[in-house]
C-alpha positions in Angstrom: 132.1 139.8 119.9 128.5 140.3 119.7 127.0 139.9 123.1 124.0 136.9 123.8 121.4 139.6 124.1 122.1 141.3 121.2 121.8 137.7 119.2 118.9 137.0 121.0 117.1 139.9 119.8 117.9 139.3 116.4 116.7 135.7 116.2 113.6 136.4 118.2 112.6 139.0 115.2 113.4 136.7 112.6 111.5 133.7 114.2 108.4 136.5 114.6 108.5 137.1 110.8 109.5 133.6 109.6 107.8 131.3 112.0 110.6 129.0 112.4 112.6 127.8 115.3 116.4 129.3 115.2 119.4 128.6 117.3 122.9 130.5 117.2 125.6 128.2 118.1 129.4 128.5 118.7 131.9 126.2 116.5 132.1 123.6 119.2 128.0 123.3 119.5 127.5 125.5 122.9 124.2 127.5 122.9 124.5 131.2 122.4 120.9 132.0 121.8 117.9 129.7 120.7 114.0 130.5 120.4 113.0 127.4 121.8 114.6 124.3 123.5 114.7 121.9 120.7 118.3 122.5 119.9 120.1 119.8 122.1 120.5 117.0 119.4 122.1 119.5 117.0 124.7 120.6 119.4 126.4 117.1 118.8 126.6 117.6 115.1 128.2 120.8 115.0 131.9 120.0 115.4 131.8 118.1 112.3 130.1 120.6 110.1 132.5 123.3 111.4 135.7 121.1 110.5 134.0 120.3 107.1 134.1 122.3 103.8 130.6 123.3 103.4 128.9 126.5 104.0 125.5 124.7 104.8 124.0 121.3 105.6 120.7 119.7 106.3 120.6 116.7 108.7 117.4 115.4 110.0 114.9 118.5 111.2 118.0 120.9 111.2 119.4 123.1 108.7 123.1 124.3 109.8 124.7 127.3 108.1 128.4 129.0 109.0 129.0 132.6 109.5 132.6 133.3 109.1 134.6 136.3 109.8 138.1 136.5 108.4 138.1 133.2 107.2 137.4 131.6 110.8 134.1 130.5 111.6 132.6 132.3 114.5 128.9 130.9 114.8 126.6 128.5 113.5 123.1 129.1 112.8 120.7 126.3 113.1 116.9 126.8 111.6 114.6 123.9 113.0 111.8 122.5 111.2 110.9 121.2 107.7 109.7 124.1 105.3 110.6 125.2 101.5 111.7 128.5 103.3 114.0 127.2 106.1 116.9 127.6 103.4 116.4 131.2 102.6 115.3 132.1 106.5 118.8 130.3 107.7 120.9 132.5 104.8 119.1 135.7 106.0 119.8 134.9 109.9 123.5 134.6 108.5 123.6 137.5 106.5 122.0 139.5 109.4 124.8 137.9 112.2 127.7 138.8 109.3 126.2 142.4 109.4 125.9 142.8 113.0 129.6 141.4 113.2 131.1 143.7 111.5 129.3 146.9 113.2 130.5 145.8 116.2 133.9 145.2 115.0 133.8 148.8 113.7 132.4 150.1 117.0 135.5 148.3 119.0 137.9 149.6 116.7 136.5 153.0 117.1 136.6 152.8 121.0 140.0 151.3 120.7 141.2 154.1 118.7 139.8 156.8 120.9 141.2 155.2 124.0 144.6 155.5 122.7 144.2 159.0 121.5 143.1 160.1 124.9 146.0 158.8 126.4 148.7 159.9 124.0 149.3 156.3 122.7 149.3 157.1 119.0 152.0 158.7 116.7 151.0 161.6 114.8 151.1 159.7 111.7 148.8 157.0 112.9 146.2 159.4 114.3 145.5 160.9 110.5 145.5 157.2 109.1 143.4 155.6 111.7 140.8 158.2 111.9 140.5 158.2 108.1 140.1 154.5 107.9 137.6 154.7 110.3 135.9 157.4 109.0 136.2 160.0 111.6 136.6 163.5 110.7 139.8 165.2 112.2 139.0 168.7 111.8 135.8 168.7 113.9 135.3 171.1 117.0 135.3 168.9 119.6 135.7 168.8 123.9 136.2 166.1 126.2 134.2 165.9 129.2 134.8 163.3 132.2 131.9 162.1 134.2 133.0 160.9 138.0 130.7 159.0 140.4 133.0 158.1 143.2 132.6 154.9 142.7 135.4 152.2 142.1 133.5 149.2 140.4 131.7 149.0 137.4 128.2 150.5 138.3 126.8 151.1 134.9 127.8 154.7 134.6 129.2 153.9 131.0 126.1 152.6 129.6 124.1 155.5 131.5 126.1 158.2 130.0 126.1 156.3 126.3 122.3 156.3 127.0 122.0 160.2 127.3 124.6 161.0 124.5 122.5 158.8 121.9 124.4 156.8 119.3 125.2 159.8 117.0 128.6 158.4 115.3 130.6 162.0 115.8 130.4 161.5 119.7 132.4 158.9 121.5 131.4 157.6 124.9 134.4 155.4 126.7 136.2 154.7 129.8 140.2 154.8 130.3 139.8 153.8 134.1 137.6 152.3 136.6 136.1 155.5 138.0 135.1 158.0 135.1 133.5 157.7 131.6 134.9 159.6 128.8 132.7 161.7 126.4 134.4 163.2 123.5 131.6 165.6 122.2 131.5 166.9 118.7 130.7 170.6 118.7 129.6 171.2 115.0 126.1 172.0 115.6 126.2 173.4 119.2 126.7 176.9 120.6 130.0 176.2 122.5 130.2 177.1 126.2 126.3 177.1 126.6 125.8 173.9 125.0 128.8 172.1 126.7 127.6 173.2 130.2 124.0 172.2 129.1 125.7 168.6 128.1 127.3 168.5 130.9 124.2 169.1 133.5 122.4 166.6 131.5 124.7 163.9 132.1 124.8 164.6 135.8 121.3 165.0 136.1 120.8 161.4 134.0 123.3 159.7 136.6 121.6 161.1 139.7 118.5 160.0 138.3 119.8 156.4 138.0 120.8 156.7 141.6 124.4 157.5 141.5 125.3 159.8 143.9 128.1 162.4 144.3 128.7 162.9 140.4 131.1 165.4 139.7 131.7 166.4 135.8 134.4 168.4 134.4 135.5 169.5 131.0 138.5 170.8 129.0 138.9 173.4 126.4 137.6 173.2 122.7 140.1 172.1 120.4 139.7 171.9 116.5 142.1 169.1 115.4 141.8 165.6 116.6 145.5 165.6 117.7 144.8 167.8 120.5 141.6 165.9 121.6 144.4 164.3 124.6 145.0 168.0 125.3 141.5 168.6 126.4 141.2 165.4 127.8 144.0 166.2 130.5 142.6 169.3 130.9 139.6 167.8 132.1 141.4 165.6 134.2 142.8 168.4 136.0 139.9 170.2 136.4 138.1 167.3 138.2 141.3 167.0 140.4 141.6 170.7 141.2 138.0 171.0 141.8 138.2 168.5 144.8 140.5 170.8 146.6 139.3 174.1 146.0 135.7 173.9 144.4 133.7 170.9 146.7 130.5 172.5 146.5 131.0 172.4 142.5 129.6 169.2 140.8 130.3 170.8 137.2 133.6 172.6 136.5 135.6 173.8 133.5 139.3 173.7 133.2 139.6 177.4 132.0 137.5 178.1 135.4 140.3 176.6 137.6 141.8 180.1 137.8 145.0 180.3 140.4 143.9 176.8 142.1 145.4 175.5 138.6 148.7 177.1 139.2 149.0 176.0 142.7 148.1 172.3 142.0 151.2 171.9 139.6 153.6 173.3 142.4 155.9 170.3 143.9 155.3 170.0 147.8 158.9 171.0 148.8 158.2 174.7 147.4 154.4 174.7 148.9 156.4 173.9 152.5 159.0 176.6 151.8 156.5 179.1 150.8 154.5 178.5 154.0 157.2 178.5 156.5 157.8 182.3 154.6 154.2 183.7 155.3 153.4 182.0 158.8 157.0 181.6 160.2 157.0 179.1 162.9 153.2 179.2 163.5 150.9 176.5 161.8 148.0 177.7 159.9 145.7 174.9 161.8 146.2 177.1 164.6 143.9 179.7 163.5 140.5 179.2 165.6 137.0 178.6 164.0 136.2 182.4 164.5 139.3 183.4 162.8 138.9 181.5 159.9 135.1 182.7 159.4 136.1 186.1 159.4 139.0 185.9 156.8 136.8 183.8 154.6 133.8 186.3 154.8 136.1 189.3 154.5 137.3 187.8 151.1 133.9 187.1 149.8 133.1 190.9 150.1 136.2 192.1 148.4 137.8 193.2 151.8 134.8 195.5 152.4 135.0 196.0 156.5 131.5 197.4 156.7 129.8 194.9 154.9 131.8 192.0 156.1 130.7 193.3 159.8 127.4 193.5 158.9 127.1 189.8 157.7 128.7 188.9 160.7 126.6 190.4 163.0 129.3 192.3 164.7 130.6 195.8 165.2 132.9 197.2 162.7 135.3 198.0 165.5 135.2 194.1 166.1 136.3 193.5 163.2 139.1 195.9 162.8 140.4 194.1 166.5 140.4 190.8 164.9 142.2 192.1 161.5 144.9 193.9 163.8 145.4 190.6 165.9 145.7 188.6 162.7 148.4 191.3 161.3 150.2 190.9 164.7 150.7 187.3 164.2 151.5 186.7 160.6 152.6 190.5 159.7 149.9 190.4 156.9 147.4 193.3 156.9 144.2 192.1 154.8 143.2 195.2 154.4 146.2 196.0 152.2 145.2 194.2 148.6 149.0 193.0 148.3 148.9 191.4 151.8 145.3 189.8 151.2 146.3 188.1 147.8 149.3 186.5 149.6 147.5 185.6 152.4 144.7 183.8 150.1 147.2 181.9 148.1 149.0 180.9 151.4 145.4 179.5 152.6 145.1 177.8 149.3 148.4 175.9 149.3 147.7 174.7 152.9 144.4 173.4 151.4 146.7 171.6 148.5 149.2 170.3 151.0 146.7 168.8 152.9 145.0 167.2 150.1 147.7 165.9 148.8 149.3 164.2 151.9 145.8 162.7 152.5 146.1 161.0 149.5 149.6 160.5 149.6 150.5 161.7 146.3 
């Protein structure tokens, strides 16, 4: 169904050209859009006209025209005034509305197809047949981008992203839930990674400029066949989830940058608990004081370099060695040994993942 605003803009334009008052009514005589408050008397005449076999009808100062779709009456165009061009203007208005209906129907069909494609709701044979019918290329290079604002209600994000992406027929903007806007971006004329990141940054900036806070954008890998679009969507969705746990400070994240966090995210919680018990024995990782956690974090940031870590922490080298020895006694892991450091790093990430899952009761 065409929005009333689009109908209003259309008849306002026709009035400006023809200088005739025009109204768009439904089959029961309700006003959808009018250019002047002169169509009240016409409303009562529409039901009889709608049930008749006539395509057009003149009654008093009103000319009525039917707008049909699939043999069903959708709108009645009413032109007010006595003029030799009334008939021509009415038929032109009806033709214009029919064109808009066809365009909106195609847009709706494409949106529906893309949603079902993203959610894996289509059989393989249906994907190609429907894509061909809707004139959507099946072999274009595409990537799925998801924009999240952190809000749980309609806040205009879909329209804002559509505004930024534009009306190119090869790109699709849709939503499959209340929180995220999904962009299926055609990369035919783009330079892959660099341009994908530019598009993501542009979406983020456009949403923030409109007043939406906590914007986070994620994208999957590039796919070359339309049947693989759902995979890129799942990857982008995972990137969003994983980034909340391990990349809190990153507003733009790519699936292929998730690293080991992607593996940890797919571990079952019972297995995680078993691993943590094996590493920390009876000690709870939450028992580490802030000083110890800061030391560990900085030590990892500096690639296990004792001298550089002590310098950045503004402590003596021996003080850092003492802290590392103390940690080794309590955990059995020497962070100066690469293998132990990797084990400890993974353990901390697993603990962080477990806390996140427990917090949201997943």
